[in-house]
N, C-alpha and C positions, 0 to 999 in steps of 0.2 A: 399322365406322365409316368414313365417307368422309374424304377428305383435308381437306375444309373443317371437319368435326367434330373431326378430330385436331388441326388447327391451332388451333381455338378452345380445345380442352382444354389444349393446350400453353401457350397464352397465359395461361389462368387459373392454371395451375401456376406459371408464371414470375412472374405478378403477386403470387401468394401468397408466394412465396419472397422477392421484392423487398420486400414489406410487412413480412415477419418480420425481414428484415435491417435495414430502416429502423427498426423498432421497437427494435432492440437497438443501433443505431448510437450510438457514444460510450461504451458500457459496456465496461469493461476485460475482457480475457480472463484476466488474472492480476494479483495483488497481490504485489509483490516487496519484501521488507524486507531491507535489508543492514545487518548489525551490524558496525561497523567502529571503528577507533581511530586517531588521529593518532600514537599511540605504537607502532603495529604495522607492522613492516617488510614484512610479507606483504600488507598491505591496499591499497597504491596501485594494483595492477593491478585489483582488484575495484572500487575507487572509480572508476577510469577506465571500466570496463565498465558500471557503473551509469549513468554519464553517457551512454554510447552507447545503452543500453536506454531511457533517459528520453526519447529522441527518437521512440520507438515509441508512437504515440497509443493503441494497444490495451493498453498496460501501465500500471499504476499503480506507480511505483517510488518507494521511500522509503529515505533513508539515516538510520540510527539509531545515532549515535555513542555508545559506551559509555565508562564511566569506570574500569574495573577494571585498565587498563594504566597508569594515571597514575603508579603507584609506580616505573615504569621511568625516570623523570626528566623527563617532559613531561606537563603537565596538559592534556588535550584541551580545546580552547577551545569546542567545540560539544557536548561530552558532556552527557548527561542521565542521572542515576542511574536514572530510571524506565525507560530503555532497557535498562540492565543487568538490572533486575528483570523486564522483559518477556521478555528472552532466556532467563533462568532459568525463567520461567513456561512458556515453550514447551517447554523441556527436561522439566519436570515433566509437562506434558500428554502429551508423547510417551512418557514413561517411560524416557528415556535420560539420559546426563550430558554430552551433546554441546553444550557452550558454548564457542565459540571465535570468533576473528576471522581472516579475513573470513568470516562465515556469512550465507548468504541463506536466508530462510524464504519458501517459495512458497505462497501462498493459505492460510497459517496452519497447514499440516499437514506439509510436507516441507522438510527442510533440505539444502543442498548447499554446496560451496565457492563462495564469492561471486565468485571470479575465473574460474570455469569456465562459459563461455557454453553449451556443449553440455549440461552437467548441468542448468543452469537451464531450458533449453528442454525437456529430457526430463522434468523435474519438473513443468513446466506441463502437459504432456500427461498425465503420470501422475495428477496431481490431478484433471484434467478427467474421467478415467475412473473414479477410485475415490471421490472425495469430493463430486462435483457442486457445485463452488464457484460463487459469484457468480450464484446462481439467482434472487435477489430483486432486482427493479429498484429502484435508488436514484438520486435526482436531487439535484443541488446547484446552486442558483441564487444569484447575488450581485446585489443591487439595493437601492437606497435605503439604503445603509449597513449592510446586514445580509446574513447568509448564511442561506438557507432550505433545509432538508434534508427531502426527502420519501421515506419508505420504504414500499414496497408491502406488501400482505398476503402471507402465505405461500401459495405455490401448490403444485401437485402435484409440482413438480420440485425441492422443497427436501429431499427424502429424509428426511422426518419431522422436520426441524429447524425449530422454530418459536419459538425464543427466542434472545436474544443481547443484545449491548450495541452502542450506536451511538456512535462516536467521531469527533470533528472534529480535524484536524491542520493547524495553520498550517505552511507550508513555505517555505523559502528555496531558490530555484532553483539558485543557484551561490554557493559560499562558499570563496574562495581563502584559504589559511592558510600563513603562513611558519612552519615548524617550527624552534624554537630549540634544542631538546635532544632526547635520546632516540634511538631507532633510526632516525628519519627526519630527524635534525638536518641543517639546511642546505637542505632541500627545500621548495619551494612546491607544496602540494597543493590541488587543487580538489575540493570535495565538492558533490554534486548532489542536489537535492530533499531537503534536510536538514529533518527534522521537529523543530520547535522546542518543541512542547508537545502533550499529549493532553488534549482537552476532552471529557468524557463528556456527551453530549446526553441520554441516557436508556437505558432498557431496552426491548427489543423483545419482544413476546409473540405475534408472529404476526399482529398486526393492523396495518393501515395507520396510519402515524404521520407527523406533520409537526413540525419543530422550527425555531426561528429564533434566531439569535445576532447581536448587534450586533458589527460589526467592531471597534469601539472596545474591546470586552472581550477581544480576542484577544492583544494584546501581553503579554509577560512581563518579568521582571526583566532578562533577558539580551538582549532584542531589542525593537525598536519596530515599529509598524505598517508603516513603510516597508521593513522587512526581510522582510515577508511578501509573496511573489510569487504564491502560489496556496494553495488549500485542498484538502484531501483528506478524504473521509469514508468510514469503513469500518463495515460491519455485520458483526460477528463473533460466532459462536456461543460458548457458554461464558461465562466471566467473566474479568476481568483477571488473576486469580491462576492461571487454568487456561484459556487461550484455545484456541479450536478453529478450525474451517474458516471462511474468509471467505465470508459469505453474500451480500454485496453491497458495492459500492464506487462512488465517483464522485469527480471532481475538477473544479475550476474555477479559472481564473486571475483574479487581482486586477488585474494590470497586464500 
């Protein structure tokens, strides 16, 4: 092959790589769920770290406040009992009894101490090799007063997983809280990317699907539409009672 042919071939390869990169632009490399509590004295470093990780556009980070430390003297103002159930469901799916705060669950399959940045990065790499997460393209668009979610069909890189559940999560970007009692009494702590609710859009059976939800339907008893800064959607294998690997995810800002 002469130099001109080699240069042409190299250009084609570069173009193909660029196209593949562009096709996956905006897709997260990992979903990080942080189980935390305002009544946990070990949690503030993890809450701060999640705020730092939230600045990485390649990560979908979510804070899931739990309620099982409320008996210590301070009722968590952001806690959702469903988060406590989700954390226990993860433990059941893994087959262990590891339910604690601060706990970070990476891509639905590996848990680490939520304040350990190195452990989180290692878990991201580990799940990429062993579980093939986030292989299904998912898009989330917000327009005309509604959120539209599109999930692609299962491809060859889903490792045989072609079923799961699709969930939409309204998120508050920043929630400062003055702690009045308990282990963190007197502190003002800020929680980042707080999940306010889990809205099931439907089941995924390996076929391409599209769902739409009016934004007016997203507020709950504890928050208003003005409290929602962004939405996240996750496609997760398994069921809510026994969740598995994250198959796809996307996020979009409301403001």
